[in-house]
C-alpha positions in Angstrom: 34.3 99.2 -126.2 38.0 98.5 -125.5 40.4 96.8 -127.9 40.2 93.7 -125.7 36.4 93.7 -125.9 36.5 94.2 -129.7 39.0 91.3 -130.0 36.9 89.0 -127.7 33.8 90.0 -129.7 35.4 88.5 -132.8 36.4 85.4 -130.8 40.1 86.1 -131.4 43.0 85.4 -129.1 45.7 88.0 -128.8 47.8 86.0 -131.2 45.1 86.0 -133.8 44.6 89.7 -133.4 48.4 90.1 -133.9 48.2 88.0 -137.1 45.2 90.1 -138.5 46.8 93.4 -137.6 50.4 92.7 -138.5 51.5 93.5 -135.0 53.3 91.3 -132.5 51.5 89.5 -129.7 53.5 91.5 -127.3 52.2 94.8 -128.8 48.7 93.5 -128.4 49.4 92.7 -124.7 50.8 96.2 -124.2 47.8 97.9 -125.9 45.3 95.8 -123.8 47.1 96.6 -120.6 46.9 100.4 -121.3 50.6 101.0 -121.9 52.0 103.4 -124.4 51.6 102.4 -128.1 52.7 104.1 -131.3 50.5 105.7 -133.9 51.3 103.1 -136.5 50.1 100.3 -134.1 46.9 102.2 -133.6 46.5 102.6 -137.3 46.8 98.8 -137.8 44.3 98.1 -135.0 41.8 100.8 -136.3 42.0 99.1 -139.8 41.3 95.7 -138.4 38.3 96.9 -136.3 37.1 99.3 -139.1 37.1 102.3 -136.9 39.2 105.5 -136.4 42.3 105.9 -134.3 40.4 108.6 -132.4 37.6 106.2 -131.7 40.1 103.6 -130.3 41.8 106.2 -128.1 38.5 107.5 -126.7 37.4 104.0 -126.1 40.6 103.2 -124.2 40.0 106.4 -122.2 43.6 107.5 -122.6 44.3 110.8 -121.0 45.8 113.7 -122.9 48.1 116.1 -121.3 48.1 119.9 -121.9 51.9 120.4 -121.9 52.8 117.4 -124.0 52.2 117.0 -127.7 50.7 113.6 -127.5 47.4 112.0 -128.5 46.5 109.8 -125.5 49.8 108.0 -124.9 50.7 108.1 -128.6 53.8 110.1 -129.4 53.4 112.2 -132.6 56.2 112.9 -134.9 57.0 116.3 -136.3 55.0 115.7 -139.6 51.9 114.5 -137.6 52.1 117.5 -135.3 52.3 119.9 -138.3 49.4 118.1 -140.0 47.3 118.5 -136.9 48.2 122.2 -136.7 47.3 122.7 -140.3 44.0 120.8 -140.0 43.0 123.0 -137.1 43.9 126.1 -139.0 41.7 125.0 -141.9 38.6 125.0 -139.8 39.3 128.2 -138.0 38.7 131.4 -140.0 41.8 133.5 -139.5 41.5 136.9 -137.8 42.1 140.0 -139.9 45.8 140.2 -138.8 46.5 136.6 -139.5 47.4 135.1 -142.9 45.0 132.5 -144.2 46.9 129.2 -145.1 44.2 128.5 -147.7 43.5 130.0 -151.1 40.2 131.9 -151.5 38.7 129.0 -153.3 39.7 126.5 -150.6 38.4 128.9 -147.9 35.1 129.1 -149.7 34.9 125.3 -150.0 35.6 124.9 -146.2 33.0 127.6 -145.3 30.5 125.9 -147.5 31.2 122.6 -145.9 30.8 124.1 -142.5 27.5 125.6 -143.4 26.3 122.2 -144.6 27.3 120.6 -141.4 25.4 123.2 -139.4 22.3 122.5 -141.6 22.6 118.8 -141.0 23.0 119.3 -137.2 19.9 121.4 -137.1 17.7 118.7 -138.8 
């Protein structure tokens, strides 16, 4: 479901969505036309529609590029890029020659969480 469909489902105009999200009507127009939008704008829209930013991006079918560090057409700042790299490193068990970014207790907790996820997926 696109942002426009979500908005229309609530019976809102673009101006009303702008009011609820704290964004400008022009930003809503840009989002609905598929133009580039910042991460903060997506956060506001995700909050209004009680969904995740990732969900919104997938719904909008925004393409990601391999050579660009963007999420859909959202430009990520250095802090966000580093947070994504760290999050990925948490879920990947490091190879023997790599340093683990987590403490032993943190790694055990992550491994336990992964084992629980596997159990839930099997049932």
